[in-house]
Every structure is written in C-alpha cells, then in structure tokens.
C-alpha positions, 0 to 999 in steps of 0.5 A: 461453616468455616472455622477461623484461624485461632479458634479451638475446641475450648472456644465452644460454650460450656453448656455445649460441653456439659449438656451435649458432648461430655455426657456422650463419653463413658467414664474412662474417656471423661477421666482421660479427657480431664487429664489433658488440660486445665480447661478440660479438667475443670469441665470434667469435674462439674458436679452437674455432669457427674449427676447426669452421668449417674442418672444416664448410666445407672438410672440413679437419681440420687433420691434416698441415697447415703451420698453426702458429697459429690457425684463423681466416681 
C-alpha cells in the first residue's frame, strides 16, 4: 500500500502505538522517543503503556505493591 503525501508516523491510531509498537521498545528507547516531539512525549507517558512494560519486562502485575502513583520508572 502506497503512503500518500502529507502522511506521517503520527497519523497512526494511538492504539497501534500503545498496544503494538511501543511495547516492543526497551525503556531507554521509550525515553529517547518521548524526547523527540510533543506527540511522542504524550504517547510515551501513558500509564497503561508503563503498566504493560512492568508486566512484560519484569513479570510485575502490581498486585500487592507499595506503589501509590504511576507506573513509569
């Protein structure tokens, strides 16, 4: 499928980023991507993304934890 002019990576739906692309990145790359633009900073700061990263990378579900706020490292 050809991509038309005027389209960019940020035109993809947020769900594609949050559930398919960003979870594949390691923490260092997520932090670097978040520093590239306002749009990516917002995407890389979603709580659901960091909760998923904790679960995937550390087998940590958050049950019975002392965490009171946020999932970001």
